[in-house]
ROKOL-614109 format. One record per residue (C-alpha): x, y, z; residue in one letter. Coordinates in Angstrom, 3 decimals. Example, Ala and Ser with C-alpha at 12.3 -4.5 7.8 and 13.67 -1.06 7.14 Angstrom:
<dodrens>
DODREN; u; v; w; residu
DODREN; 12.300; -4.500; 7.800; A
DODREN; 13.670; -1.060; 7.140; S
</dodrens>
This chain:
<dodrens>
DODREN; u; v; w; residu
DODREN; 52.930; 41.328; -61.074; M
DODREN; 49.503; 41.662; -62.739; A
DODREN; 46.492; 41.930; -60.421; T
DODREN; 43.739; 39.500; -61.251; K
DODREN; 40.311; 41.102; -61.171; K
DODREN; 37.428; 39.142; -59.726; L
DODREN; 34.115; 39.290; -61.513; H
DODREN; 31.222; 39.593; -59.041; I
DODREN; 27.778; 38.900; -60.370; Q
DODREN; 25.186; 41.457; -59.381; E
DODREN; 22.330; 38.980; -59.648; H
DODREN; 21.943; 35.272; -59.084; C
DODREN; 21.690; 33.294; -62.336; D
DODREN; 18.386; 31.847; -61.130; H
DODREN; 16.863; 35.118; -59.960; E
DODREN; 13.686; 36.074; -61.750; K
DODREN; 12.467; 39.611; -61.585; E
DODREN; 8.777; 39.860; -60.674; I
DODREN; 7.503; 43.390; -61.104; T
DODREN; 5.532; 44.463; -58.032; G
DODREN; 5.689; 41.074; -56.340; G
DODREN; 2.339; 39.638; -55.280; L
DODREN; 0.979; 42.671; -53.456; H
DODREN; -2.141; 42.674; -55.635; H
DODREN; -3.227; 39.423; -53.948; K
DODREN; -3.287; 41.026; -50.467; L
DODREN; -6.338; 43.269; -51.007; A
DODREN; -8.971; 40.487; -51.009; P
DODREN; -7.393; 38.968; -47.865; I
DODREN; -7.652; 42.318; -46.070; V
DODREN; -11.279; 42.643; -47.189; T
DODREN; -12.039; 39.190; -45.745; T
DODREN; -10.383; 40.123; -42.439; L
DODREN; -12.352; 43.363; -42.166; V
DODREN; -15.604; 41.534; -42.916; D
DODREN; -14.792; 38.903; -40.271; A
DODREN; -14.075; 41.525; -37.607; W
DODREN; -17.529; 43.011; -38.150; Q
DODREN; -19.161; 39.762; -36.994; T
DODREN; -19.551; 38.413; -33.448; E
DODREN; -17.216; 35.500; -34.183; D
DODREN; -14.035; 37.592; -34.051; C
DODREN; -12.638; 40.093; -31.578; F
DODREN; -10.997; 43.424; -32.269; D
DODREN; -10.390; 46.713; -30.510; H
DODREN; -11.224; 49.337; -33.089; V
DODREN; -12.748; 52.544; -31.780; G
DODREN; -12.099; 55.835; -30.014; P
DODREN; -11.596; 54.401; -26.508; V
DODREN; -7.921; 53.548; -25.831; P
DODREN; -7.147; 50.268; -24.134; I
DODREN; -4.526; 50.076; -21.350; P
DODREN; -0.992; 49.559; -22.607; S
DODREN; 0.253; 46.024; -21.990; H
DODREN; 3.859; 47.226; -22.295; T
DODREN; 3.348; 50.137; -19.890; A
DODREN; 1.808; 47.871; -17.252; I
DODREN; 4.699; 45.398; -17.428; I
DODREN; 7.182; 48.277; -17.184; N
DODREN; 5.396; 49.483; -14.051; M
DODREN; 5.821; 46.049; -12.462; I
DODREN; 9.571; 46.484; -12.574; Y
DODREN; 9.361; 50.133; -11.531; Q
DODREN; 7.503; 49.039; -8.406; V
DODREN; 10.182; 46.397; -7.816; R
DODREN; 12.843; 49.096; -7.996; Q
DODREN; 10.951; 51.132; -5.409; I
DODREN; 10.444; 48.167; -3.086; L
DODREN; 14.066; 46.964; -3.390; F
DODREN; 16.071; 50.194; -3.780; P
DODREN; 19.592; 49.625; -5.041; G
DODREN; 18.974; 46.103; -6.354; Y
DODREN; 17.603; 46.811; -9.804; F
DODREN; 18.626; 50.432; -10.370; T
DODREN; 21.289; 51.842; -12.663; K
DODREN; 21.835; 54.752; -10.282; T
DODREN; 24.022; 54.133; -7.239; K
DODREN; 21.988; 54.848; -4.147; L
DODREN; 23.183; 56.044; -0.766; H
DODREN; 21.699; 57.838; 2.212; A
DODREN; 22.003; 61.299; 0.653; S
DODREN; 20.006; 60.580; -2.515; N
DODREN; 17.640; 57.776; -1.457; L
DODREN; 14.739; 60.064; -0.540; E
DODREN; 15.116; 62.004; -3.788; Y
DODREN; 15.230; 58.791; -5.834; Y
DODREN; 12.186; 57.247; -4.157; L
DODREN; 10.259; 60.507; -4.418; G
DODREN; 10.987; 60.845; -8.126; K
DODREN; 10.146; 57.202; -8.917; E
DODREN; 6.976; 57.252; -6.834; T
DODREN; 5.713; 60.459; -8.469; A
DODREN; 6.411; 59.023; -11.907; D
DODREN; 4.671; 55.759; -10.977; L
DODREN; 1.629; 57.703; -9.774; Y
DODREN; 1.302; 59.564; -13.076; D
DODREN; 1.708; 56.449; -15.207; R
DODREN; -0.478; 54.201; -13.071; L
DODREN; -3.345; 56.705; -12.790; S
DODREN; -3.343; 57.024; -16.588; Q
DODREN; -3.483; 53.245; -17.150; E
DODREN; -6.166; 52.766; -14.482; I
DODREN; -8.260; 55.524; -16.047; T
DODREN; -8.042; 53.861; -19.451; M
DODREN; -8.910; 50.462; -17.950; A
DODREN; -12.021; 51.827; -16.224; I
DODREN; -13.108; 53.858; -19.261; R
DODREN; -12.614; 50.894; -21.572; H
DODREN; -14.627; 48.653; -19.242; D
DODREN; -17.456; 51.190; -19.057; C
DODREN; -17.702; 51.628; -22.825; R
DODREN; -17.519; 47.881; -23.473; R
DODREN; -20.324; 47.241; -20.960; S
DODREN; -22.380; 50.335; -21.911; N
DODREN; -22.239; 51.625; -18.346; L
DODREN; -23.114; 55.194; -17.365; P
DODREN; -20.290; 57.596; -16.567; C
DODREN; -18.276; 56.360; -13.602; T
DODREN; -15.913; 59.360; -13.398; H
DODREN; -13.017; 57.218; -14.564; C
DODREN; -10.343; 59.919; -14.413; E
DODREN; -11.128; 60.830; -10.808; E
DODREN; -11.255; 57.136; -9.901; R
DODREN; -7.933; 56.625; -11.639; G
DODREN; -6.230; 59.277; -9.503; Y
DODREN; -7.699; 57.940; -6.257; H
DODREN; -6.964; 54.286; -7.099; A
DODREN; -3.343; 55.043; -8.027; A
DODREN; -2.871; 56.864; -4.716; L
DODREN; -4.519; 54.023; -2.786; S
DODREN; -2.160; 51.538; -4.443; F
DODREN; 0.934; 53.604; -3.640; I
DODREN; -0.234; 53.956; -0.032; E
DODREN; -0.097; 50.145; 0.136; K
DODREN; 3.558; 49.924; -0.963; L
DODREN; 4.991; 50.016; 2.613; P
DODREN; 2.643; 47.149; 3.572; E
DODREN; 3.649; 45.176; 0.471; I
DODREN; 7.296; 45.748; 1.360; S
DODREN; 6.767; 44.315; 4.851; I
DODREN; 4.945; 41.269; 3.454; L
DODREN; 7.747; 40.633; 0.964; L
DODREN; 10.316; 40.796; 3.757; S
DODREN; 8.441; 37.963; 5.507; T
DODREN; 8.390; 36.014; 2.221; D
DODREN; 12.164; 36.430; 1.894; I
DODREN; 12.763; 35.277; 5.472; R
DODREN; 10.504; 32.270; 4.870; A
DODREN; 12.580; 31.396; 1.810; T
DODREN; 15.822; 31.594; 3.769; L
DODREN; 14.351; 29.483; 6.573; A
DODREN; 12.922; 26.847; 4.244; G
DODREN; 15.598; 26.445; 1.580; D
DODREN; 19.073; 25.236; 2.618; P
DODREN; 20.285; 25.858; -0.943; A
DODREN; 20.739; 29.557; -0.176; T
DODREN; 21.936; 31.658; 2.719; A
DODREN; 21.787; 34.984; 0.886; S
DODREN; 18.947; 37.479; 0.711; T
DODREN; 20.562; 38.883; -2.432; D
DODREN; 20.284; 35.511; -4.155; E
DODREN; 16.616; 35.219; -3.197; V
DODREN; 15.782; 38.733; -4.430; I
DODREN; 17.762; 38.487; -7.661; F
DODREN; 17.181; 34.869; -8.636; C
DODREN; 14.181; 33.128; -7.089; Y
DODREN; 11.166; 32.803; -9.411; P
DODREN; 8.893; 32.149; -6.435; G
DODREN; 9.673; 35.556; -4.970; L
DODREN; 9.189; 37.298; -8.329; L
DODREN; 5.796; 35.647; -8.802; A
DODREN; 4.805; 36.495; -5.223; T
DODREN; 5.947; 40.105; -5.600; L
DODREN; 3.901; 40.580; -8.764; I
DODREN; 0.914; 38.821; -7.194; Y
DODREN; 1.040; 41.086; -4.129; R
DODREN; 0.915; 44.276; -6.209; M
DODREN; -1.756; 42.849; -8.540; A
DODREN; -3.845; 41.746; -5.545; H
DODREN; -4.031; 45.313; -4.233; E
DODREN; -5.312; 46.526; -7.602; L
DODREN; -7.772; 43.619; -7.685; F
DODREN; -9.141; 44.712; -4.297; L
DODREN; -9.618; 48.198; -5.759; L
DODREN; -11.806; 46.651; -8.513; N
DODREN; -9.463; 47.779; -11.279; I
DODREN; -10.309; 45.927; -14.507; P
DODREN; -7.775; 43.878; -16.541; I
DODREN; -4.546; 45.415; -15.127; I
DODREN; -4.152; 42.911; -12.238; P
DODREN; -4.549; 39.979; -14.618; R
DODREN; -2.032; 41.408; -17.084; I
DODREN; 0.440; 41.562; -14.189; M
DODREN; -0.029; 38.013; -12.910; T
DODREN; -0.085; 36.512; -16.399; E
DODREN; 3.240; 38.226; -17.058; H
DODREN; 4.566; 36.543; -13.909; A
DODREN; 3.127; 33.269; -15.195; H
DODREN; 4.972; 33.643; -18.497; S
DODREN; 8.248; 34.488; -16.747; Q
DODREN; 8.215; 31.909; -13.933; T
DODREN; 5.694; 29.180; -14.775; G
DODREN; 3.816; 30.127; -11.585; I
DODREN; 0.137; 31.018; -12.078; D
DODREN; -1.376; 32.956; -9.164; I
DODREN; -4.726; 34.622; -9.739; H
DODREN; -4.730; 38.187; -8.352; P
DODREN; -7.942; 37.427; -6.448; G
DODREN; -6.313; 34.781; -4.240; A
DODREN; -5.696; 35.733; -0.605; S
DODREN; -2.169; 34.927; 0.622; I
DODREN; -0.884; 35.854; 4.075; D
DODREN; 2.685; 36.564; 5.196; S
DODREN; 5.704; 34.257; 5.040; G
DODREN; 4.765; 32.609; 1.764; F
DODREN; 7.422; 30.474; 0.053; F
DODREN; 7.236; 28.714; -3.315; I
DODREN; 10.255; 26.425; -3.777; D
DODREN; 11.311; 25.853; -7.404; H
DODREN; 7.832; 26.887; -8.465; G
DODREN; 7.364; 25.663; -12.026; T
DODREN; 3.802; 24.513; -12.625; G
DODREN; 2.265; 25.965; -9.442; V
DODREN; -1.373; 27.049; -9.953; V
DODREN; -3.338; 29.029; -7.347; I
DODREN; -6.966; 29.793; -8.197; G
DODREN; -8.938; 32.988; -7.698; E
DODREN; -10.774; 32.137; -4.476; T
DODREN; -7.911; 30.313; -2.760; T
DODREN; -7.176; 31.406; 0.810; I
DODREN; -3.650; 30.761; 2.123; I
DODREN; -2.634; 31.450; 5.714; G
DODREN; 0.748; 32.493; 7.065; S
DODREN; 4.004; 30.552; 6.749; N
DODREN; 2.829; 28.211; 3.995; V
DODREN; 5.340; 26.445; 1.748; R
DODREN; 4.534; 25.031; -1.689; L
DODREN; 6.740; 23.018; -4.004; Y
DODREN; 6.693; 22.761; -7.787; Q
DODREN; 3.638; 21.441; -9.561; G
DODREN; 1.173; 22.121; -6.735; V
DODREN; -2.368; 22.962; -7.891; T
DODREN; -4.888; 24.695; -5.633; L
DODREN; -7.831; 24.513; -7.977; G
DODREN; -11.561; 24.057; -8.493; A
DODREN; -13.569; 20.895; -8.938; L
DODREN; -15.055; 20.211; -12.367; S
DODREN; -17.267; 23.107; -13.414; L
DODREN; -20.467; 23.285; -15.495; P
DODREN; -20.455; 24.778; -18.973; K
DODREN; -21.941; 28.063; -17.778; D
DODREN; -19.529; 28.372; -14.839; A
DODREN; -18.081; 31.595; -16.269; G
DODREN; -21.249; 33.438; -15.298; T
DODREN; -23.069; 31.232; -12.787; R
DODREN; -20.153; 30.580; -10.440; M
DODREN; -18.581; 34.006; -10.265; Q
DODREN; -18.147; 35.226; -6.679; N
DODREN; -18.551; 31.667; -5.369; I
DODREN; -15.665; 30.059; -3.461; K
DODREN; -14.330; 27.360; -5.758; R
DODREN; -10.770; 26.850; -4.485; H
DODREN; -9.362; 25.416; -1.230; P
DODREN; -8.340; 27.070; 2.017; T
DODREN; -4.821; 26.366; 3.302; I
DODREN; -4.371; 27.315; 6.946; E
DODREN; -1.177; 28.436; 8.737; D
DODREN; 2.156; 26.570; 8.719; D
DODREN; 1.213; 24.030; 6.030; V
DODREN; 3.725; 22.342; 3.714; I
DODREN; 2.526; 20.916; 0.390; I
DODREN; 5.042; 18.857; -1.569; Y
DODREN; 5.541; 18.553; -5.318; A
DODREN; 2.816; 17.709; -7.840; N
DODREN; 0.006; 17.574; -5.311; T
DODREN; -3.501; 18.687; -6.366; T
DODREN; -6.018; 20.064; -3.860; I
DODREN; -9.442; 20.960; -5.230; L
DODREN; -12.733; 22.462; -4.106; G
DODREN; -14.061; 25.506; -2.298; G
DODREN; -15.118; 23.476; 0.744; D
DODREN; -11.718; 21.791; 1.106; T
DODREN; -9.748; 23.031; 4.111; I
DODREN; -6.212; 21.929; 4.942; I
DODREN; -5.808; 22.536; 8.657; G
DODREN; -2.908; 24.270; 10.354; S
DODREN; 0.483; 22.546; 10.527; R
DODREN; -0.470; 19.802; 8.073; C
DODREN; 2.121; 18.207; 5.817; V
DODREN; 0.776; 17.000; 2.462; I
DODREN; 3.143; 14.677; 0.628; G
DODREN; 3.950; 14.666; -3.069; G
DODREN; 1.681; 13.376; -5.835; N
DODREN; -1.429; 13.507; -3.628; I
DODREN; -4.957; 14.161; -4.990; W
DODREN; -7.249; 15.731; -2.368; L
DODREN; -10.862; 16.843; -2.652; T
DODREN; -11.761; 16.639; 1.057; E
DODREN; -10.666; 18.531; 4.135; S
DODREN; -7.766; 17.472; 6.361; V
DODREN; -7.763; 18.247; 10.127; P
DODREN; -4.919; 20.220; 11.700; S
DODREN; -1.618; 18.506; 12.584; D
DODREN; -2.106; 15.715; 10.033; T
DODREN; 0.394; 14.161; 7.653; R
DODREN; -1.047; 12.894; 4.363; V
DODREN; 1.302; 10.547; 2.509; L
DODREN; 1.003; 8.008; -0.281; L
DODREN; 1.707; 4.415; 0.610; K
DODREN; 5.173; 3.480; -0.577; R
DODREN; 4.803; 2.036; -4.088; P
DODREN; 6.151; -1.387; -4.936; E
DODREN; 9.102; -1.099; -7.301; L
DODREN; 9.848; -3.891; -9.767; L
DODREN; 13.416; -4.526; -10.953; Y
DODREN; 14.282; -6.746; -13.903; S
DODREN; 17.465; -7.379; -15.851; G
DODREN; 17.753; -6.251; -19.453; R
DODREN; 17.963; -8.784; -22.267; K
DODREN; 21.495; -9.922; -22.855; G
DODREN; 22.685; -9.075; -19.361; D
DODREN; 24.589; -11.825; -17.586; K
DODREN; 22.685; -13.282; -14.637; Q
</dodrens>
């Protein structure tokens, strides 16, 4: 039986061959870009001073998580005989990587601001060590956050589920490590960390905020916590809560730095979904319960419940429905 050969076209009938494409049109675009970057209207980072690695900093976030929760996020099986070796190896590696990124952050900040030599490499080594010395304290704080989650959320009875799955804990974990670097006056790295948490969880916590133990964010999406916010112990927030600043003047970026602009939330407070609390002088006293969809710009005394009056609901039949 004769085999029928198929004819396969090498080129589409409509294909037109253009020698060299349109590469010759790229050169003037590149020239325009270069000219633009040499003005004050555009931003670039061209020069001999390396900037901290965004990727390296994010990788260190998860390395710290592996150290703080050994066995949860590791590929290596851990047991009593190799735990000390594993933690020692990871901690030493973290120290080397973190000191390098901190050094670059300080050096970059100095060159950008035309500061005199601040001994960035020495500061990098000391700051990295100071951060690692804080890891046991961060671990204890996170254990209180996990217990607060278990106590406040009947949807879970498992610490494993909280550690693996809860966006509130991930955002809090990243905030707690970024906050320690913020207290060490390390430029840019803390903000890279918390903005990564923001992108992953929808929870925006500035690394400058002060948050005590037993912190629980339920659901979490849309939570915003400003730089000068102070939060006491055993505080619970629900999704959409904003702890923010009142309206700011145009020059607030310079004039209002280091001024308290965000509220203080004292111990054992619960704030329900989509509530906004604004202002540096606003204090929510201990054991208050703030209901959902509240707008507050004034202080609330301790042991107070703040609730919206029940709205009046209107029901009407649709056209065509039988009465």
